[in-house]
C-alpha positions, -999 to +999 in steps of 0.1 A: +001+000+000+015+035-008+009+063+016+019+099+012+046+111+033+022+137+050+005+106+069+040+101+088+046+138+091+011+143+108+017+116+131+052+129+140+039+164+146+008+152+167+032+131+190+057+161+194+026+184+200+012+159+226+046+147+244+070+177+236+070+191+271+082+158+285+112+152+260+140+169+277+157+150+306+178+179+317+167+211+336+175+239+312+142+255+316+159+283+337+181+294+308+179+330+298+174+319+262+140+304+261+136+299+223+171+288+212+168+265+179+196+247+161+192+245+122+214+219+101+212+198+073+224+162+062+226+146+028+216+112+023+232+098-009+213+079-037+220+069-072+216+097-098+189+076-115+166+080-085+175+117-078+191+146-096+229+145-089+245+168-065+281+184-062+309+183-086+314+153-112+338+129-100+368+117-121+350+084-126+319+100-138+298+084-115+279+114-098+253+103-071+221+119-063+205+122-030+179+136-005+187+165+018+173+164+053+170+201+068+161+201+105+155+225+132+158+213+169+145+232+198+170+231+225+145+227+252+131+196+237+160+181+221+143+164+191+135+179+158+105+205+158+107+207+118+121+184+094+120+190+056+133+167+027+142+181-007+166+169-035+202+172-024+208+198-048+185+223-032+204+254-016+202+253+023+189+290+025+155+277+011+147+260+044+149+293+065+118+306+048+099+276+062+108+284+100+080+296+121+100+316+148+083+338+173+095+372+185+127+368+207+137+335+191+172+327+187+184+306+157+219+291+151+229+277+117+261+275+096+272+295+067+256+274+041+222+290+052+233+326+040+202+346+031+206+384+037+170+390+028+159+364+055+183+382+079+166+415+073+133+401+080+142+386+112+158+417+124+125+437+118+107+409+137+131+408+167+145+372+157+180+368+165+204+346+146+240+333+150+260+323+120+294+325+104+299+350+074+311+335+040+348+345+030+336+368+005+310+388+022+313+427+019+308+447+047+315+482+065+332+485+097+312+508+119+324+503+154+346+479+175+334+470+210+354+461+241+354+426+250+354+420+287+382+399+303+360+372+314+348+365+280+363+333+262+396+337+245+382+324+211+364+355+206+387+377+186+366+409+180+332+422+186+322+446+159+291+466+148+290+462+107+268+471+079+264+446+051 
């Protein structure tokens, strides 16, 4: 019998809604960041005759296709609260448009999700994000802020910039 993947999605989100408050086994409820979400993706490789190929053409000419799984995890629940599957060649930043974040939320993701239009929308909605900038980003230095002595030595600079 063939079933739509929506059947399984509905079951998952129904269970998450019902039991989500019981999922975390650690007490981080007192954390100053209430709505911290982590976004990442994984690629599941498949043969190119099943799905469109992704990546560079290898020397042997056997390019593989695949499925990309983008996931958002709420740190208070420690299980995915949003999962989307797409062909592996889909750019990561398209997933950011599907996030339903409330005012005051924080979202952390890597630089593959770079989308300045989305960043501006989040800034206007008081949604905060943490990511690394791509090496080729063009920005203007506005101000450099002091880093307090008790801050981790891995932080090199705290700057105000305009992209």
